MDTraj code that builds the backbone (N, CA, C; nanometers):
import mdtraj as md
import numpy as np

residues = "MET ALA ILE ARG ARG LEU ALA ALA LEU ALA LEU LEU ALA ALA CYS LEU TRP ALA PRO ARG ALA SER ALA GLN ARG VAL LEU GLU TYR GLU VAL LYS ALA ALA TYR LEU TYR ASN ILE VAL ASN PHE VAL THR TRP PRO ALA ASP ALA PHE ASN GLY PRO ALA ASP PRO VAL ARG ILE CYS VAL TYR GLY ALA ASP PRO PHE GLY PRO LEU LEU ASP ARG ALA LEU GLN GLY GLY GLY PRO GLY GLN ARG PRO MET VAL ALA VAL ARG VAL ALA VAL ALA ASP VAL ASP SER LEU ALA THR CYS HIS LEU ILE PHE LEU PRO ASP GLY ASN THR ASP ARG ILE ASP HIS ALA ILE ARG ALA ALA MET GLN ARG PRO ILE LEU ILE VAL GLY GLU SER ASP ASP VAL LEU ARG ARG GLY GLY MET ILE ALA PHE VAL ILE ASP ALA GLY ARG VAL ARG PHE ASP VAL ASN PRO ALA ALA ALA ALA SER ARG GLY LEU LEU LEU SER SER ARG LEU LEU GLN VAL ALA ARG SER VAL LEU GLY LYS GLY ARG THR SER".split()
xyz = np.array([
    [7.6109, 3.7408, -12.1146],
    [7.4882, 3.8159, -12.1073],
    [7.4726, 3.8822, -11.9709],
    [7.5076, 3.8116, -11.8639],
    [7.4961, 3.8664, -11.7291],
    [7.5888, 3.9854, -11.7114],
    [7.7048, 3.9806, -11.7739],
    [7.8001, 4.0923, -11.7644],
    [7.7418, 4.2159, -11.8311],
    [7.6754, 4.1969, -11.9461],
    [7.6142, 4.3107, -12.0149],
    [7.5031, 4.3721, -11.9302],
    [7.4231, 4.2878, -11.8674],
    [7.3159, 4.3381, -11.7811],
    [7.3739, 4.4134, -11.6620],
    [7.4787, 4.3580, -11.6041],
    [7.5444, 4.4227, -11.4916],
    [7.6027, 4.5571, -11.5341],
    [7.6663, 4.5596, -11.6511],
    [7.7228, 4.6848, -11.7017],
    [7.6119, 4.7866, -11.7293],
    [7.5008, 4.7393, -11.7873],
    [7.3885, 4.8293, -11.8149],
    [7.3279, 4.8820, -11.6856],
    [7.3170, 4.7945, -11.5862],
    [7.2652, 4.8366, -11.4565],
    [7.3577, 4.9392, -11.3913],
    [7.4876, 4.9166, -11.3996],
    [7.5850, 5.0112, -11.3438],
    [7.5767, 5.1451, -11.4150],
    [7.5621, 5.1425, -11.5479],
    [7.5488, 5.2666, -11.6243],
    [7.4204, 5.3401, -11.5866],
    [7.3102, 5.2655, -11.5727],
    [7.1844, 5.3267, -11.5313],
    [7.1960, 5.3887, -11.3928],
    [7.2584, 5.3169, -11.3006],
    [7.2766, 5.3701, -11.1649],
    [7.3607, 5.4967, -11.1675],
    [7.4657, 5.4966, -11.2493],
    [7.5515, 5.6163, -11.2594],
    [7.4718, 5.7343, -11.3145],
    [7.3886, 5.7082, -11.4135],
    [7.3076, 5.8159, -11.4720],
    [7.2058, 5.8698, -11.3718],
    [7.1461, 5.7783, -11.2956],
    [7.0492, 5.8226, -11.1956],
    [7.1168, 5.8947, -11.0799],
    [7.2368, 5.8523, -11.0411],
    [7.3089, 5.9122, -10.9288],
    [7.3645, 6.0500, -10.9647],
    [7.4129, 6.0661, -11.0887],
    [7.4779, 6.1920, -11.1283],
    [7.3862, 6.3124, -11.1086],
    [7.2611, 6.3105, -11.1564],
    [7.1760, 6.4272, -11.1330],
    [7.1500, 6.4512, -10.9847],
    [7.1312, 6.3433, -10.9077],
    [7.1059, 6.3591, -10.7650],
    [7.2283, 6.4200, -10.6969],
    [7.3477, 6.3692, -10.7290],
    [7.4705, 6.4232, -10.6694],
    [7.4882, 6.5686, -10.7110],
    [7.4596, 6.5980, -10.8376],
    [7.4735, 6.7354, -10.8863],
    [7.3737, 6.8274, -10.8157],
    [7.2499, 6.7808, -10.7997],
    [7.1484, 6.8614, -10.7312],
    [7.1862, 6.8823, -10.5853],
    [7.2405, 6.7787, -10.5211],
    [7.2845, 6.7930, -10.3819],
    [7.3969, 6.8940, -10.3718],
    [7.4896, 6.8914, -10.4675],
    [7.6018, 6.9857, -10.4662],
    [7.5513, 7.1280, -10.4848],
    [7.4564, 7.1478, -10.5753],
    [7.3991, 7.2817, -10.5959],
    [7.3320, 7.3282, -10.4673],
    [7.2542, 7.2421, -10.4052],
    [7.1875, 7.2784, -10.2810],
    [7.2908, 7.3114, -10.1729],
    [7.3968, 7.2308, -10.1636],
    [7.5024, 7.2568, -10.0648],
    [7.5615, 7.3962, -10.0835],
    [7.5889, 7.4349, -10.2079],
    [7.6491, 7.5659, -10.2314],
    [7.5485, 7.6797, -10.2250],
    [7.4199, 7.6519, -10.2465],
    [7.3181, 7.7540, -10.2186],
    [7.3172, 7.7855, -10.0694],
    [7.3233, 7.6813, -9.9878],
    [7.3241, 7.6995, -9.8423],
    [7.4512, 7.7722, -9.7993],
    [7.5663, 7.7342, -9.8544],
    [7.6921, 7.7994, -9.8175],
    [7.6932, 7.9458, -9.8611],
    [7.6357, 7.9752, -9.9765],
    [7.6269, 8.1153, -10.0213],
    [7.5402, 8.1961, -9.9251],
    [7.4282, 8.1384, -9.8822],
    [7.3411, 8.2065, -9.7855],
    [7.4136, 8.2255, -9.6525],
    [7.4886, 8.1241, -9.6101],
    [7.5674, 8.1376, -9.4877],
    [7.6684, 8.2515, -9.5002],
    [7.7382, 8.2604, -9.6132],
    [7.8373, 8.3677, -9.6291],
    [7.7699, 8.5036, -9.6182],
    [7.6555, 8.5189, -9.6835],
    [7.5804, 8.6436, -9.6747],
    [7.5485, 8.6763, -9.5288],
    [7.4963, 8.5782, -9.4578],
    [7.4565, 8.6009, -9.3187],
    [7.5759, 8.6206, -9.2267],
    [7.6817, 8.5467, -9.2481],
    [7.8012, 8.5620, -9.1651],
    [7.8535, 8.7048, -9.1726],
    [7.8573, 8.7603, -9.2924],
    [7.9061, 8.8985, -9.3094],
    [7.8268, 8.9941, -9.2225],
    [7.6981, 8.9681, -9.2067],
    [7.6132, 9.0554, -9.1265],
    [7.6363, 9.0410, -8.9766],
    [7.7156, 8.9423, -8.9352],
    [7.7439, 8.9206, -8.7933],
    [7.8920, 8.9360, -8.7599],
    [7.9635, 9.0048, -8.8495],
    [8.1053, 9.0342, -8.8283],
    [8.1225, 9.1853, -8.8357],
    [8.2004, 9.2393, -8.7420],
    [8.2324, 9.3820, -8.7465],
    [8.3797, 9.3959, -8.7824],
    [8.4033, 9.4666, -8.8929],
    [8.5396, 9.4963, -8.9353],
    [8.5800, 9.6311, -8.8780],
    [8.7085, 9.6506, -8.8512],
    [8.7522, 9.7838, -8.8068],
    [8.7259, 9.8859, -8.9173],
    [8.7039, 10.0093, -8.8785],
    [8.6711, 10.1154, -8.9746],
    [8.7767, 10.1284, -9.0840],
    [8.9035, 10.1070, -9.0502],
    [9.0091, 10.1252, -9.1506],
    [9.0199, 10.0080, -9.2490],
    [8.9312, 9.9084, -9.2374],
    [8.9284, 9.7977, -9.3333],
    [8.8673, 9.8425, -9.4660],
    [8.8016, 9.9588, -9.4658],
    [8.7351, 10.0113, -9.5848],
    [8.7878, 10.1503, -9.6150],
    [8.7873, 10.1872, -9.7442],
    [8.8324, 10.3205, -9.7842],
    [8.7278, 10.4269, -9.7561],
    [8.6017, 10.3874, -9.7513],
    [8.4943, 10.4834, -9.7267],
    [8.3660, 10.4112, -9.6933],
    [8.2629, 10.4876, -9.6554],
    [8.1379, 10.4262, -9.6107],
    [8.0617, 10.3516, -9.7204],
    [8.0884, 10.3814, -9.8471],
    [8.0180, 10.3147, -9.9560],
    [8.0946, 10.1942, -10.0115],
    [8.2152, 10.1706, -9.9617],
    [8.2931, 10.0562, -10.0107],
    [8.2209, 9.9257, -9.9801],
    [8.2176, 9.8353, -10.0775],
    [8.1507, 9.7076, -10.0533],
    [8.2377, 9.6112, -9.9728],
    [8.1723, 9.5140, -9.9132],
    [8.2428, 9.4006, -9.8529],
    [8.2788, 9.3091, -9.9696],
    [8.4078, 9.2843, -9.9852],
    [8.4569, 9.1998, -10.0947],
    [8.4710, 9.0560, -10.0450],
    [8.3852, 8.9685, -10.0982],
    [8.3896, 8.8264, -10.0647],
    [8.4616, 8.7566, -10.1797],
    [8.5807, 8.7078, -10.1511],
    [8.6650, 8.6493, -10.2548],
    [8.6640, 8.4974, -10.2468],
    [8.6459, 8.4342, -10.3612],
    [8.6560, 8.2894, -10.3734],
    [8.7937, 8.2632, -10.4324],
    [8.8773, 8.1934, -10.3565],
    [9.0161, 8.1700, -10.3965],
    [9.0296, 8.0320, -10.4600],
    [9.0530, 8.0313, -10.5909],
    [9.0657, 7.9052, -10.6646],
    [8.9382, 7.8755, -10.7406],
    [8.9183, 7.7472, -10.7686],
    [8.8010, 7.7035, -10.8449],
    [8.6730, 7.7466, -10.7733],
    [8.5812, 7.8053, -10.8500],
    [8.4568, 7.8592, -10.7930],
    [8.3469, 7.7530, -10.7938],
    [8.3099, 7.6995, -10.6773],
    [8.2032, 7.5990, -10.6740],
    [8.0623, 7.6598, -10.6761],
    [8.0530, 7.7925, -10.6644],
    [7.9231, 7.8582, -10.6527],
    [7.8581, 7.8892, -10.7862],
    [7.9374, 7.9258, -10.8867],
    [7.8782, 7.9768, -11.0097],
    [7.8023, 8.1035, -10.9757],
    [7.6821, 8.1216, -11.0308],
    [7.6052, 8.2443, -11.0028],
    [7.5369, 8.2457, -10.8662],
    [7.5408, 8.1352, -10.7921],
    [7.4698, 8.1277, -10.6646],
    [7.5167, 8.2326, -10.5650],
    [7.6470, 8.2532, -10.5560],
    [7.6999, 8.3502, -10.4602],
    [7.6600, 8.4921, -10.4997],
    [7.6698, 8.5240, -10.6273],
    [7.6309, 8.6585, -10.6734],
    [7.4839, 8.6869, -10.6397],
    [7.3981, 8.5880, -10.6622],
    [7.2549, 8.6056, -10.6309],
    [7.2330, 8.6247, -10.4812],
    [7.3053, 8.5474, -10.4004],
    [7.2880, 8.5576, -10.2546],
    [7.3294, 8.6953, -10.2027],
    [7.4262, 8.7562, -10.2683],
    [7.4797, 8.8842, -10.2201],
    [7.4079, 9.0058, -10.2771],
    [7.3188, 8.9870, -10.3718],
    [7.2508, 9.1004, -10.4341],
    [7.1796, 9.1850, -10.3305],
    [7.1998, 9.3127, -10.3396],
    [7.1324, 9.4069, -10.2515],
    [7.2010, 9.4282, -10.1187],
    [7.3012, 9.3475, -10.0872],
    [7.3706, 9.3638, -9.9595],
    [7.2779, 9.3366, -9.8426],
    [7.3270, 9.3686, -9.7259],
    [7.2476, 9.3467, -9.6053],
    [7.1646, 9.4686, -9.5733],
    [7.0586, 9.4505, -9.4970],
    [6.9763, 9.5659, -9.4584],
    [7.0578, 9.6626, -9.3733],
    [7.0698, 9.7861, -9.4223],
    [7.1455, 9.8870, -9.3491],
    [7.2953, 9.8621, -9.3499],
    [7.3406, 9.7657, -9.4284],
    [7.4824, 9.7317, -9.4338],
    [7.5426, 9.7780, -9.5651],
    [7.6721, 9.7591, -9.5753],
    [7.7430, 9.7869, -9.6995],
    [7.6976, 9.6897, -9.8079],
    [7.7117, 9.7302, -9.9331],
    [7.6868, 9.6325, -10.0398],
    [7.7929, 9.5217, -10.0320],
    [7.7621, 9.4074, -10.0899],
    [7.8561, 9.2953, -10.0923],
    [7.8790, 9.2550, -10.2371],
    [8.0044, 9.2232, -10.2695],
    [8.0369, 9.1770, -10.4042],
    [8.1196, 9.0497, -10.3955],
    [8.0926, 8.9611, -10.4913],
    [8.1709, 8.8383, -10.5025],
    [8.2844, 8.8632, -10.6014],
    [8.4034, 8.8210, -10.5630],
    [8.5221, 8.8366, -10.6480],
    [8.5867, 8.6992, -10.6599],
    [8.6182, 8.6602, -10.7814],
    [8.6883, 8.5337, -10.8012],
    [8.8368, 8.5636, -10.8165],
    [8.9191, 8.4934, -10.7375],
    [9.0636, 8.5157, -10.7391],
    [9.1306, 8.3865, -10.7850],
    [9.2062, 8.3962, -10.8935],
    [9.2775, 8.2800, -10.9454],
    [9.3888, 8.2413, -10.8487],
    [9.4210, 8.1136, -10.8462],
    [9.5253, 8.0637, -10.7566],
    [9.6570, 8.1375, -10.7799],
    [9.6880, 8.1703, -10.9040],
    [9.8134, 8.2384, -10.9361],
    [9.8135, 8.3846, -10.8933],
    [9.6981, 8.4395, -10.8563],
    [9.6861, 8.5816, -10.8229],
    [9.6744, 8.6024, -10.6717],
    [9.7576, 8.5346, -10.5955],
    [9.7501, 8.5372, -10.4488],
    [9.7614, 8.6794, -10.3922],
    [9.8318, 8.7696, -10.4590],
    [9.8475, 8.9073, -10.4102],
    [9.7144, 8.9819, -10.4028],
    [9.6170, 8.9433, -10.4855],
    [9.4863, 9.0097, -10.4843],
    [9.4069, 8.9801, -10.3580],
    [9.4448, 8.8770, -10.2838],
    [9.3717, 8.8416, -10.1621],
    [9.3778, 8.9513, -10.0564],
    [9.4807, 9.0338, -10.0603],
    [9.4948, 9.1412, -9.9611],
    [9.3834, 9.2458, -9.9734],
    [9.3111, 9.2483, -10.0857],
    [9.2025, 9.3455, -10.1049],
    [9.0672, 9.2900, -10.0608],
    [9.0640, 9.1665, -10.0133],
    [8.9392, 9.1005, -9.9749],
    [8.9049, 9.1318, -9.8297],
    [8.7774, 9.1209, -9.7973],
    [8.7321, 9.1294, -9.6585],
    [8.6998, 8.9901, -9.6045],
    [8.6626, 8.9000, -9.6948],
    [8.6376, 8.7604, -9.6613],
    [8.6984, 8.6770, -9.7733],
    [8.7746, 8.5759, -9.7368],
    [8.8298, 8.4824, -9.8350],
    [8.7639, 8.3483, -9.8116],
    [8.7016, 8.2935, -9.9165],
    [8.6435, 8.1605, -9.9098],
    [8.7369, 8.0636, -9.9806],
    [8.7761, 7.9584, -9.9085],
    [8.8642, 7.8545, -9.9622],
    [8.7781, 7.7324, -9.9938],
    [8.7533, 7.7056, -10.1230],
    [8.6551, 7.6049, -10.1591],
    [8.6944, 7.4586, -10.1458],
    [8.8097, 7.4283, -10.0959],
    [8.8424, 7.2880, -10.0729],
    [8.9481, 7.2775, -9.9649],
    [8.9874, 7.1585, -9.9315],
    [9.0824, 7.1372, -9.8236],
    [9.2278, 7.1454, -9.8652],
    [9.2592, 7.2101, -9.9750],
    [9.3964, 7.2208, -10.0227],
    [9.4802, 7.2994, -9.9216],
    [9.5706, 7.2318, -9.8522],
    [9.6468, 7.2969, -9.7454],
    [9.7408, 7.4042, -9.7981],
    [9.7944, 7.3872, -9.9187],
    [9.8804, 7.4923, -9.9751],
    [9.8004, 7.6201, -9.9964],
    [9.6786, 7.6072, -10.0471],
    [9.5949, 7.7244, -10.0717],
    [9.5556, 7.7909, -9.9396],
    [9.5295, 7.7104, -9.8366],
    [9.4987, 7.7661, -9.7047],
    [9.6179, 7.8479, -9.6560],
    [9.7370, 7.7915, -9.6644],
    [9.8573, 7.8615, -9.6190],
    [9.8820, 7.9882, -9.6995],
    [9.8582, 7.9835, -9.8318],
    [9.8749, 8.1040, -9.9154],
    [9.7795, 8.2144, -9.8704],
    [9.6550, 8.1769, -9.8441],
    [9.5552, 8.2764, -9.8016],
    [9.5904, 8.3358, -9.6662],
    [9.6330, 8.2518, -9.5736],
    [9.6704, 8.3011, -9.4401],
    [9.7874, 8.3982, -9.4514],
    [9.8871, 8.3626, -9.5310],
    [10.0042, 8.4522, -9.5484],
    [9.9645, 8.5810, -9.6188],
    [9.8787, 8.5726, -9.7211],
    [9.8370, 8.6917, -9.7959],
    [9.7579, 8.7866, -9.7062],
    [9.6803, 8.7310, -9.6150],
    [9.5999, 8.8136, -9.5252],
    [9.6852, 8.8787, -9.4174],
    [9.7970, 8.8144, -9.3835],
    [9.8881, 8.8616, -9.2779],
    [9.8092, 8.9137, -9.1586],
    [9.8348, 9.0337, -9.1155],
    [9.7650, 9.0891, -8.9987],
    [9.6470, 9.1783, -9.0386],
    [9.6011, 9.1631, -9.1627],
    [9.4870, 9.2425, -9.2084],
    [9.3557, 9.1852, -9.1545],
    [9.2535, 9.2680, -9.1421],
    [9.1235, 9.2202, -9.0932],
    [9.0454, 9.1483, -9.2035],
    [9.0894, 9.0278, -9.2349],
    [9.0269, 8.9467, -9.3396],
    [8.9738, 8.8190, -9.2757],
    [8.8449, 8.7947, -9.2935],
    [8.7817, 8.6744, -9.2410],
    [8.8103, 8.5602, -9.3377],
    [8.8662, 8.4513, -9.2875],
    [8.8995, 8.3366, -9.3725],
    [8.8042, 8.2227, -9.3394],
    [8.7316, 8.1799, -9.4439],
    [8.6313, 8.0753, -9.4329],
    [8.6703, 7.9626, -9.5274],
    [8.6688, 7.8390, -9.4777],
    [8.7050, 7.7260, -9.5623],
    [8.6101, 7.6092, -9.5457],
    [8.6427, 7.5027, -9.6168],
    [8.5565, 7.3848, -9.6152],
    [8.6173, 7.2655, -9.5420],
    [8.7174, 7.2885, -9.4622],
    [8.7754, 7.1763, -9.3876],
    [8.8118, 7.2204, -9.2465],
    [8.8158, 7.1232, -9.1556],
    [8.8580, 7.1530, -9.0192],
    [9.0005, 7.2056, -9.0166],
    [9.0796, 7.1653, -9.1152],
    [9.2197, 7.2074, -9.1229],
    [9.2336, 7.3591, -9.1331],
    [9.1337, 7.4255, -9.1886],
    [9.1422, 7.5707, -9.2037],
    [9.1470, 7.6391, -9.0668],
    [9.0781, 7.5866, -8.9680],
    [9.0813, 7.6469, -8.8345],
    [9.2177, 7.6268, -8.7694],
    [9.2720, 7.5088, -8.7837],
    [9.4025, 7.4781, -8.7244],
    [9.5128, 7.5630, -8.7879],
    [9.4955, 7.6001, -8.9117],
    [9.5978, 7.6762, -8.9831],
    [9.5804, 7.8274, -8.9689],
    [9.4763, 7.8720, -8.8984],
    [9.4593, 8.0148, -8.8748],
    [9.3334, 8.0753, -8.9318],
    [9.2487, 7.9948, -8.9943],
    [9.1213, 8.0442, -9.0453],
    [9.0225, 8.0661, -8.9322],
    [8.9107, 8.1280, -8.9636],
    [8.8137, 8.1648, -8.8622],
    [8.6859, 8.0818, -8.8644],
    [8.6433, 8.0388, -8.9823],
    [8.5198, 7.9617, -8.9949],
    [8.5439, 7.8456, -9.0910],
    [8.4950, 7.7275, -9.0518],
    [8.5050, 7.6081, -9.1365],
    [8.3665, 7.5498, -9.1578],
    [8.3255, 7.5407, -9.2843],
    [8.2007, 7.4722, -9.3159],
    [8.2232, 7.3222, -9.3048],
    [8.1245, 7.2530, -9.2500],
    [8.1295, 7.1078, -9.2381],
    [7.9916, 7.0520, -9.2728],
    [7.9899, 6.9276, -9.3164],
    [7.8629, 6.8588, -9.3376],
    [7.8430, 6.7707, -9.2146],
    [7.7355, 6.7945, -9.1429],
    [7.7058, 6.7235, -9.0187],
    [7.5641, 6.6664, -9.0301],
    [7.5549, 6.5339, -9.0317],
    [7.4261, 6.4663, -9.0461],
    [7.3506, 6.5150, -9.1704],
    [7.4248, 6.5325, -9.2807],
    [7.3647, 6.5736, -9.4069],
    [7.3316, 6.7209, -9.4168],
    [7.3677, 6.8004, -9.3169],
    [7.3379, 6.9444, -9.3174],
    [7.4670, 7.0249, -9.3183],
    [7.4642, 7.1403, -9.3827],
    [7.5785, 7.2308, -9.3795],
    [7.5778, 7.3024, -9.2453],
    [7.6872, 7.2915, -9.1740],
    [7.7051, 7.3597, -9.0457],
    [7.8401, 7.4303, -9.0519],
    [7.8766, 7.4979, -8.9441],
    [8.0086, 7.5599, -8.9414],
    [8.0652, 7.5613, -8.8014],
    [8.1985, 7.5568, -8.7962],
    [8.2743, 7.5690, -8.6724],
    [8.3440, 7.7041, -8.6761],
    [8.3670, 7.7630, -8.5595],
    [8.4243, 7.8978, -8.5529],
    [8.5451, 7.8998, -8.4599],
    [8.6458, 7.9769, -8.5003],
    [8.7622, 8.0036, -8.4166],
    [8.7650, 8.1544, -8.3902],
    [8.6937, 8.2016, -8.2867],
    [8.6860, 8.3464, -8.2620],
    [8.8203, 8.4075, -8.2220],
    [8.9104, 8.3293, -8.1639],
    [9.0420, 8.3834, -8.1259],
    [9.1194, 8.4238, -8.2510],
    [9.1099, 8.3432, -8.3565],
    [9.1780, 8.3782, -8.4814],
    [9.1179, 8.5059, -8.5406],
    [8.9852, 8.5205, -8.5333],
    [8.9201, 8.6417, -8.5837],
    [8.9632, 8.7632, -8.5021],
    [8.9632, 8.7498, -8.3705],
    [9.0017, 8.8615, -8.2829],
    [9.1464, 8.9029, -8.3085],
    [9.2329, 8.8071, -8.3403],
    [9.3735, 8.8409, -8.3657],
    [9.3892, 8.9259, -8.4909],
    [9.2874, 8.9277, -8.5765],
    [9.2883, 9.0103, -8.6976],
    [9.2034, 9.1355, -8.6825],
    [9.1544, 9.1614, -8.5627],
    [9.0743, 9.2812, -8.5387],
    [8.9289, 9.2670, -8.5779],
    [8.8822, 9.1448, -8.5979],
    [8.7436, 9.1205, -8.6350],
    [8.6615, 9.0877, -8.5116],
    [8.5437, 9.1435, -8.5041],
    [8.4541, 9.1206, -8.3916],
    [8.3395, 9.0321, -8.4393],
    [8.3255, 8.9132, -8.3795],
    [8.2186, 8.8215, -8.4165],
    [8.1029, 8.8362, -8.3184],
    [7.9841, 8.8440, -8.3723],
    [7.8648, 8.8564, -8.2893],
    [7.8430, 8.7281, -8.2090],
    [7.7973, 8.7431, -8.0869],
    [7.7650, 8.6261, -8.0051],
    [7.6531, 8.5452, -8.0704],
    [7.5675, 8.6104, -8.1474],
    [7.4604, 8.5376, -8.2173],
    [7.5166, 8.4429, -8.3224],
    [7.6266, 8.4812, -8.3862],
    [7.6936, 8.3933, -8.4816],
    [7.7498, 8.2711, -8.4088],
    [7.8112, 8.2949, -8.2945],
    [7.8705, 8.1859, -8.2178],
    [7.7631, 8.0907, -8.1647],
    [7.6447, 8.1437, -8.1345],
    [7.5360, 8.0604, -8.0822],
    [7.4863, 7.9585, -8.1839],
    [7.4933, 7.9906, -8.3117],
    [7.4432, 7.8986, -8.4140],
    [7.5532, 7.8106, -8.4721],
    [7.6771, 7.8319, -8.4289],
    [7.7876, 7.7488, -8.4760],
    [7.7759, 7.6082, -8.4187],
    [7.8257, 7.5119, -8.4932],
    [7.8279, 7.3742, -8.4430],
    [7.9246, 7.3632, -8.3262],
    [8.0409, 7.4286, -8.3385],
    [8.1363, 7.4326, -8.2281],
    [8.2150, 7.5622, -8.2344],
    [8.2613, 7.6054, -8.1178],
    [8.3392, 7.7284, -8.1051],
    [8.4707, 7.6906, -8.0379],
    [8.5812, 7.7226, -8.1050],
    [8.7133, 7.6895, -8.0540],
    [8.7771, 7.8107, -7.9894],
    [8.8558, 7.7899, -7.8881],
    [8.9309, 7.8995, -7.8263],
    [8.8401, 8.0050, -7.7656],
    [8.8992, 8.1185, -7.7392],
    [8.8243, 8.2321, -7.6833],
    [8.8509, 8.3532, -7.7688],
    [8.7531, 8.4369, -7.7836],
    [8.7692, 8.5593, -7.8607],
    [8.6646, 8.6610, -7.8202],
    [8.6783, 8.7793, -7.8761],
    [8.5821, 8.8857, -7.8470],
    [8.4514, 8.8574, -7.9198],
    [8.3413, 8.8830, -7.8569],
    [8.2108, 8.8752, -7.9206],
    [8.1307, 8.9983, -7.8820],
    [8.0317, 9.0278, -7.9628],
    [7.9457, 9.1436, -7.9310],
    [7.8109, 9.0958, -7.8850],
])
top = md.Topology()
chain = top.add_chain()
for i, resn in enumerate(residues, 1):
    res = top.add_residue(resn, chain, resSeq=i)
    for name in ("N", "CA", "C"):
        top.add_atom(name, md.element.get_by_symbol(name[0]), res)
traj = md.Trajectory(xyz[None], top)
């Protein structure tokens, strides 16, 4: 009888935890979507990164999409006085499509996927944002981290500068940490 009660209690706890964990995950990705929107507004791409003045900033999610519609909603309308922004989902098998992105978001710490994105971006002005510290060490520019229950980010401005990207000093001021040295505006 005690085993049944324990099993029932464990099942109840799992049921109560699942919605909370799911709600926390949704909130985490709402915050990350808002960060991506805002980050784009504090990065300057070289003029030749776009075909024309009306070209949108292409924010690509490489691999499984943790955002669902959250990212699309965050990007609606673009930035004030800025280019429109569009979310693009890129399948893992379609690594060649990453060269058309302006920002690549890597939704997990998969080191193979990080390396694929870095190679696909080559010397193009593509901002690489990931969810692990490993992304900075491998050549990415921004890493989202959870710090004291809050979404924060670390920045590697030297990696961004090596791709011709100019990061605003205001972006660096709100970062949890800034690695290396790079150009800021």
